[in-house]
N, C-alpha and C positions, 0 to 999 in steps of 0.2 A: 356810077350806076346808082339809081335811087333805091334806098332801103325802104321797101313798101311797108314792112312791119313797123319800122320806126315812125314812118309818116302816119300810119294808122293810129298808133298810140298817141301821137301828138294831136290828131283829130279828135280822138276820144276825150282827151283832157279838155279840149276846147268846147265840144258840142255834143257830148254823149247824153243819152237818155237812159235812165235805169228803169227797166221793166221787170214785172214779177210774173211768175207762173200762176195762172188763174186757179188751178187746183191745189197748188202748194206754194203759199206765199213766202216760204223760207228759201225758195229758189229765185234768185235775181240775176239780171244780166245787163251789162252795159252795151248799148247799141248806138249805131249811127243810122239815120234814116234818109231815104231819098224817095220822092214820088216816082213811080214807074212811068216810062214813056212808051209803053207798049200799046199802041192804039190811041184813039182820041178819047176814050172813056176808061179811065183806070179802074173804075168800080171799087174803090176803097182799097186798092193794093198799095203796099209799101215795099220798097226795096230796102233791106236792112243788112247791116254788116256787124259782125261780132267776132270775138276771139274764138278759136277752135276749142278752147278749154271750157267754154261756158256750158252749163248743164241743160241746154235746150237743143232742139233740132226739129226736123220735120214732124208734124203732128202736135208740137207744143202749142198750147193756148196761152198767149201772153197778153198782159193788160198794159196798154199804152195810153197814158193820160185818161184812165177810167174806161177805155174802150177795149173790149177783148178782140184779139186777132188770132187767126190760126195760121201757123207757118206751113205753107203748102209745098214749098221746095227749099232745099238747102244745099250747102256744100258745092255750089256751082261757081265759086270764085277760085280759080286755080293759079292766080298770079302770086299768091303768098302761101307760105307753109304755116301761117299762124292765124289767118283770117278766113272766115266763111262769109258767103253772101247768101241771102235767102229772100223769098217773097212771102210777105205776111198779108193774109186776106182778112179784111174787116168782117166781123160777124154782124148779122142783122136781125137775129131773133133769139130770144131766150126761151127754152122749152124745159120745164121741170128744173129750172135753176142752171141749165147747161147752155152756154152760148153756141149757136150753130150758124153756118153760112147756108143760105138758101141758093140752090143751084138755079142760075138764071135761065137754064134751058126749060125749066118747068114753070118758072114764075117770071113775068115781065117786071122789070125794076125801073122805077123813075123817082127822081128826087131823093135817091139814097135809101129811103126806108118805106116807100109806098109800093105795095105789090098789087099786081093784077093777075089773077089766076088764069093760067092757060088751059088746064084740064084738072081732073080730079086727083091727079097724082103729084106728089112733091118729093124732091130729093134734097136732103139736107146733109151737111157733113161737119165734122169737128175732129178734134184730136182723139186718138184711141187711148184709153186708160181704164183702170178698174171702175171708175165712176161712170163713164159714158157707156161702158160695156154692159151695165145693168139694164139698159133698154133692150128688151127682148122682142123677137118676132111674135106677132099676135097681140102685143100690148096695144092699148088704146091711149091716145094723148089728145089734148085739146090745144089747138094752135090756129092762128090766123082767123079766129072766129068760127072755126069748124072743128068737127071731130075727125080724127084720123086713126087708122089701124096701121101698125108697123108690119108691112108685108114682106120686107126683106132688109137685110143689112150685111155689109161686108167690109173688110179692112184691106186697104192698099197703102203701102208705104207709111204705116202708122197713122193713117187717117181713116176714121170711121164714117162710112157712107150709110145713110138710112133712107129707105124708100117708104114714103107714107102714102096710104090710099084713103081718099076721103070716104067717109061713111055717113049715113044719115042719122044713125043713132050710136051712142057710145054706152055699151053695157057697163054697169058698175063693177069695179075691181078694187075692193077695199083691202087695206092692209093696216095692221096696228103693230106698233113697236114699243117695247118698254124702254124707258130712258134712264131709269134709276139704278141704284146699287142693289145687291142681292144678299149681303151679309150685314147683320145688325147685332148690336150689343144693347140689351135692355138697360144696362147701367148708364148708357148715354141718353136714351129716350125710349119710351114705350109706344110712341106713335111715329108714323112716317107718311108723308104725302106722296102717293104714287103718281108717276108721270108717264104719259104715253103720247105718241104721235100717230094720228090716224090720217091715212091718205086714201084718195079714190082716184085711180088711174094716174098715180104719181103726184097728184095735187093735194096739198095739205088741207084737211077739213078743219075749219075753224070752229071752236066750241063744240066738239063732238059729244054726243050722249053716250056714255060708257057705263056698262054694268059690270059689277065685280062679284067674284065668289072666292071662297076659301075652301081648300080641301080638308082642313081640320080647324074648326073654330075653337078648339081648346088651346091651340097654339097661337093663332092670330085671326082676327076678324077684319073685314073691310066694310066701311059704310058707303052710302050712295055717292059721296063726294070723293071717294078714292083714298080716304085716310085709313091706313092699316094700323090696328092696335095690337101690339104684341102682348101675349098673356103668359107664355112660358117658353123655356128653351125647346128647340126642336127644328124640324124642317116642315115647310108647308108650301103647297102650290097655290099661287094666286092667279086666277084667270080673269082677264079683262076682255070684254066683248063690245064691239061696235061694228056690226055687220060681218066682221071677221073677228077671230079670237086669237089671243096669245096667252100662253101659260108660262109663268116664271116661278122657279123654285127658290124660296127664301130660306136662308139659314139664320136662326135666331139663337143667340147665346146670352149669358148673363154673367159678366165678370165679377159682379158683386156677391154672387152666391158661391161660398167656398165649396170646393169639390172634396168630399171626405172619402178617403180610401182607407178602409179599415178591415180588420179581421175579427172574428167572434169566437168565443170559447164558452162551453157550458161547465159550470162548477157545481160539485156536490160535496158534502162532508166526507162521504166514502162512496165506493162503487158497488155496495151490496144493499139489498133490501129484503126483509123477511116477508114471507107470504102471509097475507091476512092482516088487515088493519094497520099496516105500517106505512109511514109517510116519508117522503124524501123531498127536500127542498132543492130545486134546481135553479141556478142563477146564470143568466146570460150576460157576459161581459164583452165590451168592445175595446179594441186596441188599434191605435193608428199605425202608420207604416214604420215608425221607429220603435214599436213595441210598447208605447206608453198607453196606459188605460185612458179611454175617453170618458170624461165625466158625464153625468146626466144632463148638464146644461148644454153640452155640445150636440147632444142628440135629442134635444127637447121636442123636436118636430115629429119624432116617432111616437106612436101610440101602441097600445096593446093589440090593436087590430092589424098592425103592420107585421105581426109575428105569427107564424104557424108552427106549432109544436107537433112533432111526430115521434113515434116509438116503434122499434122493431126488435125481434129476437131471432137470431139464426136465420136472417133473411125474411122472416115472416112479419108483415106489418101488423102491429097491435094497436095502432093509434086509436081506432074507433071500436075496438073489441070490448067485450064486457069484463076483460081482465084489468082494465086500466080506468081510473077515475081521475080527471084533471080538476085542479082547483087553482085559481089565481090569487096571489097575495097582493097586498097593496103596492109592492115594489115590482109588479109585473113579473114576479118569479112564478114558478109552477110547482105545486105539490103533486107527486105521483104516488098513487095508492095501488099497490099490488094486492089483489084479492086472493 
């Protein structure tokens, strides 16, 4: 008895072709091919054989010598428990980067790639996946030199069928997508070239005119060329507009700036003061997390205006009362005079 599995493996070694998945080139498959003999015009169909363990099946879009094919039937070879047989249909149009097969019931086909329109409706199909499923009903696309509206779509056995209805005009449907990163460190660079992709009805707009705005120009600004200049740490919303708008939240840090975590204490020679003409020198001192006093050089960026002194007694605020007179010394300490 002939071992079909062994014979198939021998044939693979002699004449197999490696194909890749159109949407995921990490998926490959070894195949044997035969032209179909169903009818006088095969219309680009191939009969293919492959191991049952291969990561493809009906609805897969495979690339054979640079040409995309859609597997429209599979697992119809029952003489072996290790081999599948399938029919692969050659695609004949690319729409928004996706290869489709045009249904010959709505288009007359001659010489392989020349179409003669039968009526205003066209049916196209391809493999169903997350990429092709982004084509929605009521979307507009440009194909075959005409404008079409997606009037219907449905999935059968992992193949996506789309019904296109020809229209005289195609309304604009702009979309803009941000392509870059959203977290930045000013220690690396204080400028960044923003990048966006603009599409109209799924077609990429070349050299689009984009306007930009920043929600907080004290954190970051954007010029007319889309160059973002970072000014300080924080978060900021950058909005880009080209008929449509997209807003992206940017987070800006600065690893070169030390983060000081400290505590403060007020010191005086004693905690009593006589009424009338008496002065008390108050000194504010800073300590780091380990309890070590922070010197003036480490807090040199602080000025007298950064401090607000207050005074209260038994819960009564006396800061701005006529009982207290404040004087600043040269060391940014404070004299308190109780009248």
